[in-house]
N, C-alpha and C positions, 0 to 999 in steps of 0.2 A: 216781422221780419223784412222789410224789405230798406230799411236802414240801417246800413251798416255799419257809418260811418258816425258821427257828429260828431261837434264843435265842441273845442275847451273852451276858458272863458279870455281866450287871449283871438278868441277865432281860429285854430287848427285845424286841421279836420285832426284825427282818429279813431280808430275803430272802438263801435259800440261797444260797450264792454259783457255785454249782453253777447255780442255776437264773441266775445273772443273767449268764452266757457265754452262755445260749441266747440266737439271736435275733431268734425272739417273746417272751420272754418280757422281752429290754432293748427290746424299741418296743416295749413298753407302759408302762416305766415312761420310758424317751425321749417320752413325748405330755407327760406329764410335766410346767411350771416347779419344780414341788413332788413331787418324791420320795415323798410320805404316800402321795398322794394315787394315785403309779401303786399301790401298794404295797397303797390300797382296791381295786381295779381286781385284781386279782394273789389281793387274799383270796373275791374275788368269782366268779375263774375256779376256784378250790379247791374256796370252798363248794360251785359248781355243780357240778363232775364226779370229787372226792373221794370214793369208798366211805363212806367215816371218817365224813364231813361226816354234818351237824346235822340236813339240807334231803334227807340220797343217801333219804328214806324216800320222801319227794315226784314221785311216775315220770313226773310229764309233762315235758317242761325250762319247757318253760314258764313254767307253774304255779312248777317251782325258780328262774328266773329273777327271776319278778316276785315272790313272795317270804321270798329272800333282798337286794332290795332294799330292803325293806320294815322287814326289820329290819336292814341294817346302816350304822351309823355312819357319815357319809360316805359310805353308796349315792348319793344325787343329784349326788356330780362325778366317776363314773363317764363317761365321753366311751366310749359301747358302738356301735366300727367294723367299717371292713375290719382294723387290729390287733389289739382284740378277739375276732375271728373267727378269727382269724389265728393267732392265740394258742390259741384253745377248742381245735381243732382240734389244734393239736400235742400236747397237753397227754391228748385221747384219744386219738393214736395213738401214743404215747410208755406210756402208760398200765395201756391196757386188754391184756389177755392173753385168752387161750383160754376162762379158767376164769371171768374177769371178762364177758364178750363171753354164754359159756355162760347167767350168772346171771341179770346183763342180759332176755334171750328167753328166759326161765323169766319173769321175776317180768315179764313184760310179758303173754303167756299168761295166768300165775292172773290180773293185772289181765281185761280181755279172761272169761276160764270167770268172774269173778267180775262186768263185768261184763255178762254174759251172763242170770245166774243170775238178778241184782237184778232186770233187767224180766222174767224168766218169770211169767206168771201165767196157776194154774191152774184157771182161773175158764172161761178160752180154751178154745175146742171149733174143730179143725179141718174141712177142709171132705167128711167122712164123719159127724163130727158125734160123734168121741171129743174125747180132753182133746189138744187142743196140744200139750202138756209133759206130759214120764212125770214124772210124781213119783218113780221107784225111781233113778232115773238121780238125781236131786238127789240123791238119800239116798247112792245107794254116793260118790256124789263128796263127800258131807264125811265119810264113813266112810272115806277114802283119805285126806284132809285133814291127820292127825297127821305121818304119817309122811311124803305133798310138804311140809311145813314146817320137820318132821326135815332132808328133803334139802337146802332152799333154808338153810337153821340152814348144814349141813353143807362149803355150799358157802361159803360167806362167811366160812368159817373158816379154809377155801381158802383165801381170797382172805388175811385175812391173816396167814398165815403165810409166801404169796406175799412181801405186803411185807415183811415181819416179814426173811427171806432179801435182800429186793431191798436194804429200807438197811444190810445187817451185810455185804454186799457194798461197799457206796457205802465204810464204815467203813472194811472192808482195801481194800478195792482189788481184789479177784481174788474168783473163786467160786472154791468146792471144784471137786475130781476128782469126786466123784457130786452136785454139784448141776444141775442143770440149768437151760437158759438161759432 
């Protein structure tokens, strides 16, 4: 599901034939008189949701949408509506695995932790006159960070492997006996 496009023999981008048979994506294409404008909207959806996207590091979806639209050639032609929302939801439902959901939750928690530590002020005192924030806790988190980041990289690698397997299955048409669902 992650690859909505492919290159034809002339190295031109075209909609994947599989994608064009899926109703939510075909509905996006059908919104536009000019098929190229529909392809621009499908590109937007891909940039928004594909974990390989150059915009995947922007965690907040509204900010990611804004950055994508600012960066895209033809982004001003996108008519964001219920058809677009259905296609986005369909993409999310069909492309996210347990691993991608877990990675997303992990990254959200890390963002919140980072925000928490950004707001820490070691000069603030609690109601008893002691430090409100314990510097040792921050030091402990910093010390654990390399292992945590390594785990996140491993999760991303696992997702890439899952996607490669899935793409290989599409090419061969069936999963091998020992491949996971």
